[in-house]
TIRO-2110 file (N, C-alpha, C; in Angstrom, 1 decimal):
// TIRO-2110
22.4, -5.2, -25.7, N, 1, A
21.0, -4.9, -25.3, CA, 1, A
20.0, -5.4, -24.7, C, 1, A
20.4, -6.7, -24.3, N, 2, A
19.7, -7.5, -23.4, CA, 2, A
19.6, -7.4, -22.4, C, 2, A
21.0, -7.4, -21.8, N, 3, A
20.9, -6.9, -20.5, CA, 3, A
20.4, -6.0, -20.0, C, 3, A
20.3, -4.8, -20.8, N, 4, A
19.7, -3.4, -20.3, CA, 4, A
17.9, -3.4, -20.4, C, 4, A
17.7, -4.4, -21.1, N, 5, A
15.9, -5.0, -20.8, CA, 5, A
15.6, -5.4, -19.3, C, 5, A
16.9, -6.9, -19.5, N, 6, A
16.5, -7.5, -17.8, CA, 6, A
16.5, -6.4, -16.8, C, 6, A
17.4, -5.5, -17.0, N, 7, A
17.9, -4.5, -16.1, CA, 7, A
16.4, -3.4, -15.6, C, 7, A
16.0, -3.4, -16.9, N, 8, A
14.8, -2.5, -16.7, CA, 8, A
13.6, -3.1, -15.9, C, 8, A
13.3, -4.3, -16.5, N, 9, A
12.4, -4.9, -15.8, CA, 9, A
12.7, -5.1, -14.3, C, 9, A
13.9, -5.8, -13.9, N, 10, A
14.2, -5.7, -12.5, CA, 10, A
14.3, -4.4, -11.7, C, 10, A
14.0, -3.3, -12.5, N, 11, A
13.9, -1.7, -11.7, CA, 11, A
12.0, -1.6, -11.8, C, 11, A
11.6, -2.2, -12.7, N, 12, A
9.9, -2.2, -12.3, CA, 12, A
9.6, -3.1, -11.1, C, 12, A
10.1, -4.4, -11.5, N, 13, A
9.5, -5.2, -10.4, CA, 13, A
10.0, -4.8, -8.8, C, 13, A
11.2, -3.9, -8.7, N, 14, A
11.7, -3.6, -8.0, CA, 14, A
10.9, -2.5, -7.1, C, 14, A
10.3, -1.9, -7.8, N, 15, A
9.4, -0.6, -7.6, CA, 15, A
8.2, -0.7, -7.5, C, 15, A
7.7, -1.8, -7.8, N, 16, A
6.5, -2.3, -7.8, CA, 16, A
5.8, -3.2, -6.1, C, 16, A
6.8, -3.9, -6.1, N, 17, A
7.2, -4.4, -4.5, CA, 17, A
7.4, -3.2, -3.5, C, 17, A
8.3, -2.7, -3.6, N, 18, A
8.4, -0.9, -3.1, CA, 18, A
7.2, -0.7, -2.8, C, 18, A
5.9, -0.3, -3.9, N, 19, A
4.6, 0.1, -3.5, CA, 19, A
4.3, -0.8, -2.6, C, 19, A
3.9, -2.0, -3.0, N, 20, A
3.0, -2.9, -1.8, CA, 20, A
3.7, -3.0, -0.5, C, 20, A
4.4, -2.7, -0.6, N, 21, A
5.3, -3.0, 0.6, CA, 21, A
4.8, -1.6, 1.6, C, 21, A
4.7, -0.6, 1.1, N, 22, A
4.5, 0.6, 1.6, CA, 22, A
3.2, 0.6, 2.1, C, 22, A
2.6, 0.5, 1.0, N, 23, A
1.2, 0.6, 1.4, CA, 23, A
0.7, -0.7, 2.4, C, 23, A
1.2, -2.2, 2.5, N, 24, A
1.0, -2.4, 4.1, CA, 24, A
1.4, -1.9, 5.2, C, 24, A
2.6, -1.0, 4.9, N, 25, A
3.1, -0.2, 6.3, CA, 25, A
1.8, 0.2, 6.6, C, 25, A
1.4, 1.2, 5.4, N, 26, A
0.8, 2.3, 6.0, CA, 26, A
-0.7, 1.7, 6.7, C, 26, A
-1.4, 0.4, 6.1, N, 27, A
-2.5, 0.1, 6.9, CA, 27, A
-2.3, -0.3, 8.2, C, 27, A
-0.6, -1.0, 8.2, N, 28, A
-0.5, -1.5, 10.0, CA, 28, A
-0.3, 0.3, 10.7, C, 28, A
0.2, 1.0, 10.0, N, 29, A
0.2, 2.2, 11.2, CA, 29, A
-1.3, 2.6, 11.5, C, 29, A
-2.2, 2.2, 10.6, N, 30, A
-3.6, 2.7, 10.9, CA, 30, A
-4.2, 1.5, 11.6, C, 30, A
-3.8, 0.5, 11.7, N, 31, A
-4.2, -0.8, 12.6, CA, 31, A
-3.6, -0.3, 14.0, C, 31, A
-2.5, 0.1, 14.4, N, 32, A
-1.6, 0.2, 15.0, CA, 32, A
-2.3, 2.0, 15.9, C, 32, A
-2.4, 2.8, 15.1, N, 33, A
-3.7, 3.8, 15.5, CA, 33, A
-4.6, 3.4, 16.1, C, 33, A
-5.6, 2.4, 15.4, N, 34, A
-6.7, 2.0, 16.1, CA, 34, A
-6.8, 1.6, 17.6, C, 34, A
-5.7, 0.9, 17.9, N, 35, A
-4.6, -0.1, 18.9, CA, 35, A
-5.0, 1.3, 19.9, C, 35, A
-4.1, 2.2, 19.7, N, 36, A
-3.8, 3.0, 20.8, CA, 36, A
-5.1, 3.9, 20.6, C, 36, A
-6.1, 4.4, 20.2, N, 37, A
-7.1, 5.2, 20.2, CA, 37, A
-8.0, 4.0, 21.1, C, 37, A
-8.2, 2.5, 21.1, N, 38, A
-8.9, 1.5, 21.7, CA, 38, A
-8.6, 1.9, 23.1, C, 38, A
-6.8, 1.6, 23.4, N, 39, A
-6.6, 2.0, 24.6, CA, 39, A
-6.8, 2.9, 25.5, C, 39, A
-6.6, 4.0, 24.8, N, 40, A
-7.0, 5.2, 25.0, CA, 40, A
-8.4, 5.5, 25.9, C, 40, A
-9.5, 4.5, 25.0, N, 41, A
-10.9, 5.2, 25.5, CA, 41, A
-11.1, 3.9, 26.6, C, 41, A
-10.5, 3.0, 26.9, N, 42, A
-10.7, 1.7, 28.0, CA, 42, A
-10.1, 2.9, 28.9, C, 42, A
-8.7, 3.2, 29.2, N, 43, A
-8.4, 4.2, 30.2, CA, 43, A
-9.2, 5.4, 30.4, C, 43, A
-9.9, 6.0, 29.4, N, 44, A
-10.8, 7.3, 30.1, CA, 44, A
-12.0, 6.6, 30.3, C, 44, A
-12.4, 5.6, 30.1, N, 45, A
-13.7, 4.9, 30.9, CA, 45, A
-13.6, 4.5, 32.2, C, 45, A
-12.3, 3.7, 32.5, N, 46, A
-12.2, 3.6, 33.5, CA, 46, A
-12.0, 4.7, 34.6, C, 46, A
-10.9, 5.8, 34.0, N, 47, A
-10.7, 6.8, 35.1, CA, 47, A
-12.1, 7.8, 35.5, C, 47, A
-13.0, 7.5, 34.1, N, 48, A
-14.7, 8.2, 34.7, CA, 48, A
-15.5, 7.4, 35.6, C, 48, A
-15.1, 6.5, 35.5, N, 49, A
-16.4, 5.7, 36.6, CA, 49, A
-17.1, 4.9, 36.1, C, 49, A
-17.1, 5.2, 34.8, N, 50, A
-18.4, 4.7, 33.9, CA, 50, A
-19.1, 5.8, 33.5, C, 50, A
-19.0, 7.0, 33.7, N, 51, A
-20.1, 8.5, 33.0, CA, 51, A
-20.1, 8.1, 32.1, C, 51, A
-21.6, 8.1, 31.8, N, 52, A
-22.5, 8.3, 30.7, CA, 52, A
-21.8, 9.2, 29.8, C, 52, A
-21.4, 10.7, 30.4, N, 53, A
-21.4, 11.4, 29.4, CA, 53, A
-19.5, 11.0, 29.2, C, 53, A
-19.2, 10.6, 29.9, N, 54, A
-17.5, 10.7, 29.0, CA, 54, A
-17.7, 9.7, 27.8, C, 54, A
-18.6, 8.5, 27.9, N, 55, A
-19.0, 7.3, 27.2, CA, 55, A
-19.4, 7.8, 25.7, C, 55, A
-20.1, 8.5, 25.8, N, 56, A
-21.0, 9.5, 24.9, CA, 56, A
-19.9, 10.1, 24.1, C, 56, A
-19.2, 11.2, 24.5, N, 57, A
-18.0, 11.4, 24.3, CA, 57, A
-16.9, 11.3, 23.4, C, 57, A
-16.5, 9.7, 23.8, N, 58, A
-15.4, 8.7, 23.1, CA, 58, A
-16.3, 8.1, 22.1, C, 58, A
-17.5, 7.8, 21.9, N, 59, A
-18.3, 7.3, 20.8, CA, 59, A
-18.2, 8.2, 19.7, C, 59, A
-18.6, 9.4, 20.2, N, 60, A
-18.6, 11.0, 19.5, CA, 60, A
-17.1, 11.1, 18.6, C, 60, A
-16.1, 10.7, 19.7, N, 61, A
-15.0, 11.0, 19.0, CA, 61, A
-14.5, 10.2, 18.1, C, 61, A
-14.7, 8.6, 18.1, N, 62, A
-14.5, 7.7, 17.2, CA, 62, A
-15.0, 7.7, 15.8, C, 62, A
-16.3, 8.6, 16.1, N, 63, A
-16.9, 8.5, 14.8, CA, 63, A
-16.2, 9.8, 13.8, C, 63, A
-15.8, 10.8, 14.7, N, 64, A
-15.0, 12.2, 14.6, CA, 64, A
-13.3, 11.8, 13.8, C, 64, A
-12.8, 10.4, 14.0, N, 65, A
-12.0, 9.7, 13.8, CA, 65, A
-11.8, 8.9, 12.3, C, 65, A
-13.2, 8.5, 12.1, N, 66, A
-13.4, 7.9, 11.1, CA, 66, A
-13.5, 6.3, 11.0, C, 66, A
-13.7, 6.0, 12.5, N, 67, A
-13.7, 5.0, 12.6, CA, 67, A
-15.2, 4.1, 12.2, C, 67, A
-15.5, 2.9, 12.1, N, 68, A
-17.1, 2.8, 11.7, CA, 68, A
-17.9, 3.0, 12.9, C, 68, A
-17.6, 1.9, 14.3, N, 69, A
-18.5, 2.0, 15.2, CA, 69, A
-17.2, 2.1, 16.4, C, 69, A
-17.9, 2.3, 17.8, N, 70, A
-17.2, 2.3, 18.7, CA, 70, A
-18.5, 2.0, 19.6, C, 70, A
-18.8, 0.7, 20.3, N, 71, A
-19.7, 0.7, 20.9, CA, 71, A
-18.8, 0.2, 22.6, C, 71, A
-20.0, 0.9, 23.6, N, 72, A
-19.3, 0.6, 24.8, CA, 72, A
-20.9, 0.0, 25.4, C, 72, A
-20.4, -0.7, 26.3, N, 73, A
-21.8, -1.6, 26.9, CA, 73, A
-21.3, -1.9, 28.4, C, 73, A
-22.0, -1.1, 29.3, N, 74, A
-21.7, -1.1, 30.6, CA, 74, A
-22.1, -2.6, 31.3, C, 74, A
-21.7, -2.9, 32.4, N, 75, A
-22.3, -4.2, 32.6, CA, 75, A
-22.3, -4.1, 34.5, C, 75, A
-22.5, -5.5, 34.4, N, 76, A
-22.4, -5.4, 36.2, CA, 76, A
-22.1, -6.7, 36.8, C, 76, A
-20.9, -7.0, 37.6, N, 77, A
-20.9, -8.5, 37.7, CA, 77, A
-21.7, -9.4, 38.9, C, 77, A
-21.5, -10.5, 39.3, N, 78, A
-22.2, -10.7, 40.0, CA, 78, A
-22.0, -10.3, 41.9, C, 78, A
-21.0, -9.8, 42.1, N, 79, A
-20.9, -8.9, 43.3, CA, 79, A
-21.1, -7.5, 43.2, C, 79, A
-21.6, -7.2, 42.1, N, 80, A
-21.7, -6.2, 42.7, CA, 80, A
-20.9, -4.9, 41.3, C, 80, A
-20.0, -5.2, 41.3, N, 81, A
-18.8, -4.0, 40.0, CA, 81, A
-18.9, -3.7, 39.2, C, 81, A
-18.8, -2.9, 38.7, N, 82, A
-18.9, -2.5, 37.2, CA, 82, A
-17.9, -2.5, 36.4, C, 82, A
-18.0, -3.1, 35.2, N, 83, A
-17.3, -3.1, 34.2, CA, 83, A
-17.6, -2.4, 32.8, C, 83, A
-17.1, -2.7, 31.6, N, 84, A
-18.0, -2.2, 30.4, CA, 84, A
-17.1, -3.0, 29.0, C, 84, A
-17.8, -3.5, 28.5, N, 85, A
-17.4, -4.0, 27.1, CA, 85, A
-16.9, -2.8, 25.9, C, 85, A
-15.8, -2.7, 25.5, N, 86, A
-15.6, -1.7, 24.2, CA, 86, A
-14.9, -2.5, 23.4, C, 86, A
-15.8, -2.1, 22.4, N, 87, A
-15.7, -2.6, 20.8, CA, 87, A
-15.6, -1.9, 20.1, C, 87, A
-14.3, -1.4, 19.5, N, 88, A
-14.1, -0.6, 18.1, CA, 88, A
-14.1, -1.2, 17.0, C, 88, A
-14.7, -0.8, 15.9, N, 89, A
-14.3, -1.6, 14.6, CA, 89, A
-14.2, -0.1, 13.5, C, 89, A
-12.9, -1.0, 12.8, N, 90, A
-12.8, -0.3, 11.8, CA, 90, A
-12.2, -0.8, 11.1, C, 90, A
-12.2, -0.1, 9.3, N, 91, A
-11.5, -0.5, 8.1, CA, 91, A
-10.0, -0.9, 7.5, C, 91, A
-9.4, -2.1, 7.7, N, 92, A
-8.1, -2.6, 7.5, CA, 92, A
-8.0, -2.2, 6.1, C, 92, A
-7.8, -0.9, 5.4, N, 93, A
-7.5, -0.8, 3.9, CA, 93, A
-6.0, -0.6, 3.4, C, 93, A
-5.8, -1.6, 2.4, N, 94, A
-4.7, -1.9, 1.5, CA, 94, A
-4.9, -0.9, 0.4, C, 94, A
-4.3, 0.3, 0.2, N, 95, A
-5.4, 1.0, -1.2, CA, 95, A
-4.5, 0.4, -2.7, C, 95, A
-3.6, 0.2, -2.5, N, 96, A
-2.7, 0.0, -3.6, CA, 96, A
-3.5, -1.5, -4.5, C, 96, A
-3.8, -2.5, -3.5, N, 97, A
-3.9, -4.1, -3.2, CA, 97, A
-5.7, -4.0, -3.6, C, 97, A
-6.7, -2.7, -3.4, N, 98, A
-7.5, -2.3, -3.4, CA, 98, A
-8.1, -3.7, -2.5, C, 98, A
-8.2, -3.9, -1.3, N, 99, A
-8.2, -4.6, -0.2, CA, 99, A
-8.9, -3.5, 1.2, C, 99, A
-10.0, -4.1, 1.8, N, 100, A
-10.8, -3.0, 1.9, CA, 100, A
-11.5, -4.5, 3.4, C, 100, A
-11.4, -4.8, 4.3, N, 101, A
-11.3, -5.5, 5.4, CA, 101, A
-11.7, -5.0, 6.7, C, 101, A
-12.5, -5.6, 7.3, N, 102, A
-13.0, -5.3, 8.4, CA, 102, A
-12.8, -5.8, 10.0, C, 102, A
-12.3, -4.9, 10.4, N, 103, A
-11.8, -5.8, 11.7, CA, 103, A
-12.1, -5.0, 13.0, C, 103, A
-12.3, -5.9, 14.4, N, 104, A
-13.0, -5.3, 15.4, CA, 104, A
-11.4, -5.4, 16.4, C, 104, A
-11.6, -4.6, 17.8, N, 105, A
-11.1, -4.8, 18.5, CA, 105, A
-11.4, -4.3, 20.1, C, 105, A
-11.1, -5.7, 20.9, N, 106, A
-12.2, -5.8, 22.1, CA, 106, A
-11.6, -6.0, 23.2, C, 106, A
-12.0, -5.1, 23.8, N, 107, A
-11.2, -5.1, 25.4, CA, 107, A
-12.4, -4.9, 26.7, C, 107, A
-11.8, -4.7, 27.7, N, 108, A
-12.6, -4.1, 29.4, CA, 108, A
-12.1, -3.3, 29.9, C, 108, A
-13.2, -2.2, 30.5, N, 109, A
-12.6, -1.8, 31.2, CA, 109, A
-13.4, -1.7, 32.5, C, 109, A
-12.7, -2.0, 33.2, N, 110, A
-12.7, -2.2, 35.0, CA, 110, A
-12.8, -1.2, 36.0, C, 110, A
END
């Protein structure tokens, strides 16, 4: 009887660990998705030569994809070259543990 109870407790602990691990895996996949989206925005802005229409489209697309915000600030160097700072804010959520953290990805388009 004692070994049956120990086995059941062991199974419950293993199931809980599997759920927590799966929860972190989902959060990691969402984070990788945000990084991929950010890199695609950098490429789009570079390819469009900092077009305001493309920048507005990317910001709208970020809202549609559920990200907090996408800020694209176009700037100019002292030599007259354009570049843009691209900042993507998103929530890093671990649902099972009820953790919600704000993360930011910053990059530059030249």
